[in-house]
C-alpha positions as CSV (number, residue, x, y, z in Angstrom):
1,T,27.8,31.2,0.8
2,V,27.4,27.7,1.8
3,A,23.7,28.2,3.4
4,S,23.0,30.8,0.4
5,S,23.9,28.5,-2.5
6,W,23.8,24.9,-1.3
7,T,21.1,24.4,1.0
8,G,17.4,24.0,-0.6
9,P,16.9,22.9,-4.5
10,Q,19.7,22.2,-6.3
11,V,20.1,22.4,-10.0
12,R,22.4,20.0,-12.3
13,V,22.7,19.5,-15.7
14,A,21.1,16.4,-16.7
15,R,23.5,13.4,-17.2
16,P,22.8,9.8,-17.2
17,A,22.8,6.9,-14.7
18,G,25.6,6.7,-12.5
19,A,26.2,10.4,-11.6
20,L,27.0,11.8,-8.2
21,R,24.0,10.8,-6.0
22,L,24.9,12.8,-2.7
23,A,27.0,15.4,-1.7
24,G,27.4,17.5,1.7
25,W,29.8,19.6,3.2
26,L,31.6,19.6,6.6
27,S,32.4,21.9,9.3
28,T,36.6,22.3,10.0
29,D,35.2,21.0,13.5
30,A,33.5,17.9,12.5
31,A,36.2,17.0,9.7
32,A,38.9,17.3,12.1
33,A,37.0,15.3,14.7
34,L,36.6,12.8,12.2
35,V,40.4,12.6,11.4
36,G,41.5,12.4,14.3
37,S,42.9,15.8,14.9
38,R,43.0,19.7,13.8
39,D,46.6,18.8,13.5
40,S,46.2,15.4,11.1
41,L,43.2,17.4,9.1
42,D,45.9,20.2,7.8
43,L,48.5,17.7,7.3
44,L,45.5,15.7,5.1
45,M,44.3,18.7,3.3
46,A,48.3,19.9,2.3
47,A,49.2,16.7,1.0
48,S,45.7,16.8,-1.0
49,A,46.8,20.0,-3.0
50,R,50.1,18.1,-4.0
51,R,49.8,16.3,-7.7
52,G,49.7,12.1,-6.8
53,F,47.4,12.6,-3.7
54,R,45.5,8.8,-2.8
55,A,42.5,9.5,-1.1
56,V,43.1,8.1,2.7
57,P,40.4,5.6,4.5
58,L,39.2,7.2,7.7
59,G,37.7,4.3,8.9
60,G,34.5,6.3,9.7
61,G,31.0,5.6,8.5
62,A,27.4,7.3,8.3
63,N,23.9,6.2,7.5
64,A,21.5,8.4,5.9
65,L,18.0,8.3,3.8
66,V,17.9,10.7,1.5
67,E,14.5,11.3,-0.8
68,S,15.1,13.6,-3.8
69,R,12.0,15.1,-6.0
70,I,13.5,15.6,-9.2
71,V,12.2,18.1,-11.4
72,R,13.2,18.3,-15.0
73,S,13.3,22.1,-16.7
74,E,14.9,23.7,-19.0
75,T,16.8,27.0,-19.0
76,F,18.8,28.9,-21.7
77,N,22.4,31.2,-22.7
78,V,21.4,33.8,-24.8
79,L,23.8,34.8,-27.5
80,G,23.8,37.6,-29.8
81,R,26.7,38.0,-32.9
82,L,27.8,41.2,-34.3
83,P,29.2,39.7,-37.4
84,G,32.9,39.9,-38.3
85,R,34.3,41.3,-41.7
86,G,36.6,39.5,-43.8
87,P,38.1,36.0,-43.8
88,L,38.0,35.6,-39.7
89,A,34.3,36.5,-39.4
90,S,34.1,32.8,-38.4
91,E,35.7,33.0,-35.3
92,A,34.4,34.8,-32.1
93,V,35.7,36.7,-29.4
94,I,33.0,36.7,-26.6
95,I,31.5,38.9,-23.9
96,G,29.3,37.6,-21.4
97,G,27.9,37.7,-17.9
98,H,25.6,35.5,-16.1
99,Y,21.9,36.5,-15.8
100,D,20.5,34.3,-13.3
101,H,20.4,34.9,-9.6
102,F,18.8,32.8,-6.7
103,G,15.0,34.0,-7.4
104,I,12.9,33.3,-3.8
105,G,15.0,31.5,-1.5
106,R,15.1,31.5,2.5
107,P,14.2,34.3,3.9
108,V,16.7,36.9,5.7
109,D,14.7,39.6,7.7
110,G,11.4,38.8,5.7
111,D,12.7,39.1,2.2
112,S,12.8,36.2,0.3
113,I,14.1,37.9,-2.9
114,Y,16.9,37.2,-4.1
115,N,17.6,40.0,-6.2
116,G,21.0,39.9,-7.0
117,A,21.4,43.9,-8.3
118,V,25.3,43.4,-8.3
119,D,25.7,39.7,-8.8
120,N,24.8,40.0,-11.5
121,A,22.4,42.2,-12.8
122,S,25.2,44.9,-13.3
123,G,27.5,42.6,-15.6
124,T,24.2,41.7,-17.5
125,A,23.6,45.2,-17.7
126,A,27.2,46.1,-18.4
127,V,27.1,43.3,-21.5
128,L,24.2,44.5,-23.0
129,A,25.5,48.4,-22.6
130,I,28.9,47.4,-24.2
131,A,27.1,45.7,-27.2
132,E,25.0,48.6,-27.8
133,A,27.8,50.9,-28.0
134,I,30.2,48.8,-30.2
135,V,26.8,48.6,-32.8
136,D,26.3,52.3,-32.5
137,S,29.6,52.9,-33.0
138,R,29.9,51.1,-36.1
139,A,32.9,49.2,-35.9
140,R,33.1,46.2,-38.1
141,P,35.7,43.8,-36.7
142,A,37.7,41.4,-38.4
143,R,36.2,38.7,-35.8
144,S,32.5,38.4,-34.9
145,I,31.8,39.3,-31.6
146,V,29.4,37.5,-29.3
147,F,27.4,38.7,-26.7
148,M,26.0,36.0,-23.9
149,G,24.3,35.7,-20.9
150,F,24.6,32.5,-19.2
151,G,22.0,30.9,-17.4
152,A,22.3,28.7,-14.2
153,E,26.2,30.3,-13.0
154,E,24.6,30.6,-9.2
155,S,23.8,26.5,-9.6
156,G,27.7,25.6,-10.2
157,L,28.5,27.1,-13.8
158,L,26.3,25.4,-15.6
159,G,25.0,27.4,-17.9
160,S,29.3,28.2,-19.4
161,T,29.6,24.3,-18.7
162,A,26.8,23.2,-21.1
163,Y,27.9,25.5,-23.8
164,A,31.7,24.7,-23.5
165,A,30.4,21.2,-23.8
166,R,28.1,21.7,-26.9
167,P,29.1,25.4,-28.3
168,T,27.4,26.8,-30.8
169,I,31.0,27.9,-32.4
170,P,33.6,25.6,-32.9
171,L,35.8,26.1,-30.0
172,R,39.0,26.8,-32.1
173,R,37.2,29.4,-33.4
174,I,36.8,31.0,-30.1
175,A,39.3,33.5,-29.9
176,A,38.8,35.0,-26.3
177,L,36.6,35.0,-23.8
178,I,35.9,38.3,-21.6
179,N,33.7,37.5,-18.6
180,V,31.5,40.5,-16.6
181,D,30.6,38.9,-13.5
182,G,29.7,42.1,-11.6
183,V,30.9,45.8,-12.2
184,N,32.3,48.6,-9.9
185,L,29.0,50.4,-8.9
186,A,31.3,52.7,-5.8
187,G,32.6,55.5,-8.2
188,R,35.4,56.4,-10.6
189,T,39.0,54.5,-10.1
190,R,42.7,54.6,-11.0
191,D,43.0,51.1,-11.8
192,V,41.0,47.9,-13.3
193,S,41.5,44.4,-12.3
194,A,40.8,41.3,-13.9
195,L,42.0,38.1,-13.1
196,G,43.3,35.6,-15.8
197,T,46.0,38.4,-16.9
198,D,49.4,36.0,-16.2
199,H,47.8,33.1,-18.0
200,S,47.9,34.1,-21.7
201,T,48.7,37.7,-24.1
202,L,45.3,39.1,-23.1
203,G,46.7,40.0,-20.1
204,A,49.1,42.3,-22.5
205,T,46.4,43.6,-24.4
206,F,44.2,44.4,-20.7
207,T,46.8,46.5,-19.9
208,R,47.0,48.6,-22.9
209,A,43.6,49.0,-23.1
210,A,43.7,49.9,-19.5
211,A,46.1,52.5,-20.2
212,A,44.7,54.2,-22.9
213,E,42.0,55.1,-20.3
214,G,44.5,56.3,-18.3
215,L,44.3,53.3,-16.0
216,V,46.9,51.1,-14.2
217,V,46.2,47.2,-13.9
218,S,46.0,46.4,-10.3
219,T,46.4,42.4,-8.7
220,S,44.2,41.3,-6.2
221,E,45.4,38.7,-3.5
222,E,42.5,38.2,-1.5
223,A,40.7,37.0,-5.2
224,L,43.7,35.0,-5.2
225,L,43.6,33.0,-2.2
226,K,39.8,32.5,-2.6
227,G,39.8,30.8,-5.9
228,Y,37.7,33.4,-7.6
229,F,39.0,32.6,-10.9
230,F,37.7,28.9,-10.4
231,R,34.0,30.0,-9.7
232,S,33.2,32.4,-12.6
233,D,31.7,31.5,-15.8
234,H,35.2,32.2,-17.9
235,F,36.7,29.0,-16.5
236,P,34.6,26.0,-18.3
237,F,36.3,28.0,-21.7
238,V,39.8,28.3,-19.8
239,R,39.5,24.1,-18.9
240,A,38.7,24.3,-22.3
241,G,41.9,25.7,-24.0
242,I,40.2,29.2,-24.4
243,P,42.1,32.5,-23.1
244,A,39.9,34.6,-20.6
245,L,39.6,37.3,-18.4
246,S,37.3,37.9,-15.9
247,L,36.7,41.7,-14.4
248,Q,37.8,41.9,-10.8
249,G,36.9,44.9,-8.1
250,S,39.2,47.8,-8.0
251,T,41.4,49.2,-5.3
252,D,42.2,52.8,-5.5
253,Y,38.8,55.3,-5.5
254,I,39.3,58.5,-6.8
255,G,38.7,61.5,-3.5
256,K,38.1,58.0,-1.1
257,P,40.7,56.6,1.4
258,A,42.9,54.3,0.8
259,E,40.8,51.4,3.4
260,F,38.0,52.3,0.7
261,A,37.9,49.1,-1.5
262,K,38.1,46.7,1.5
263,A,35.4,48.4,3.2
264,Q,33.8,47.8,0.4
265,E,34.5,44.8,-0.6
266,A,33.8,43.4,3.3
267,E,30.2,45.3,3.3
268,Y,29.2,43.3,0.4
269,N,30.5,40.0,1.3
270,E,29.2,40.5,4.4
271,K,26.1,41.9,4.4
272,R,24.6,41.5,0.6
273,Y,26.7,38.9,-0.9
274,H,23.9,36.4,-2.4
275,Q,21.4,37.7,-0.1
276,P,18.2,39.4,-0.7
277,S,19.9,42.7,0.5
278,D,21.8,42.6,-2.4
279,E,19.2,45.2,-4.5
280,V,19.7,48.4,-5.9
281,L,21.3,51.3,-3.7
282,P,21.0,54.9,-4.2
283,T,24.4,54.9,-3.3
284,F,25.3,53.2,-6.7
285,R,27.3,55.4,-9.1
286,Y,28.0,54.3,-12.8
287,D,30.7,56.5,-13.8
288,G,33.0,53.5,-12.3
289,A,30.9,51.0,-14.5
290,E,31.8,53.1,-18.0
291,Q,35.2,53.4,-17.1
292,V,35.6,49.1,-16.9
293,M,32.8,48.8,-20.0
294,R,35.4,51.2,-22.0
295,V,38.5,49.2,-21.1
296,V,36.3,45.8,-21.9
297,I,35.4,47.3,-25.2
298,R,39.2,47.8,-26.5
299,V,40.2,44.5,-25.4
300,A,37.4,43.0,-27.5
301,L,38.0,45.2,-30.3
302,A,42.1,44.4,-30.3
303,V,41.5,40.8,-30.1
304,A,39.0,40.7,-32.4
305,N,40.9,42.6,-35.0
306,A,44.6,40.9,-34.4
307,P,46.0,38.8,-37.1
308,T,46.1,36.2,-34.8
309,Q,44.4,34.7,-31.7
310,P,45.5,34.9,-28.3
311,T,48.3,32.5,-26.8
312,W,49.0,30.7,-23.5
313,A,51.9,31.7,-21.6
314,R,54.4,28.7,-21.3
315,T,53.8,28.6,-17.6
316,S,49.9,28.0,-17.5
317,E,48.6,24.9,-16.4
318,F,45.9,25.3,-19.3
319,R,48.8,25.6,-21.9
320,E,48.0,22.1,-23.1
321,A,44.3,22.8,-23.4
322,G,45.0,25.4,-25.8
323,V,46.8,23.1,-27.9
324,R,44.4,20.5,-27.7
325,R,41.8,22.9,-28.7
326,L,43.5,24.3,-32.1
327,A,44.6,20.9,-33.2
328,R,40.7,19.5,-32.9
């Protein structure tokens, strides 16, 4: 992830002078040597996760010369709006996914084209298919539904961060966001999963939508431990106080052994994630993706037609941000 995401040219949202000029990575061994020992590093890492931690001088230093060539460019978030009907039409439910990937990058086995078939052409296609299905159904929900393609997600959630900072819809009027950062292309399942279900009443809505499709909601402990909740385009909205869900992979595939899901995830992360080999494969199946999209449609329509917006759980650390959002 570090090699494919943080080497080569980097993209940043334009900021005034005084912004971060230099950033870098240290391996665990190098960090331990700088601190003094691995045990000391582990103690500091644990302490840094607790509230009130203060930076600790390490007594080390480094000299470096950094030469940067800055090129200014533009990219865009792409939005389409299905207008709502009635007094709640000025509010919106967003269904989004990022349409960017890495383009041409560091060659791997002679291939320098980073296709991004799963991450996130599949999510972009799903958002478009969901939009088409809702429009074709002639549904006219109370709240508007906005379909959004985020730019520059792979560069640090830049498109979604920029939108949350300068929204075209006032944040207090964005009832919820459903983030589609990849969909299941491995076949039908008995379950569906999303991050954020424990943070707001969207979790209950998601569970009911899954049940209507004959699915149960599963939880990925690995996704929680790896911090996936903080690593996709829903998160800038969450920080702004907007309840959100981000789709995750399934764990129970029909007609497959119990270890199939983990094997699929391991194979993708090791051999294709953020690599040129993330390309369209003959093994892709789309019936599992259809299951996920039907659940997303049910959630979006339920929220769009509800008399009130989703609310944060009392235990969520984002609840205060939600209160501030509605007070603006």
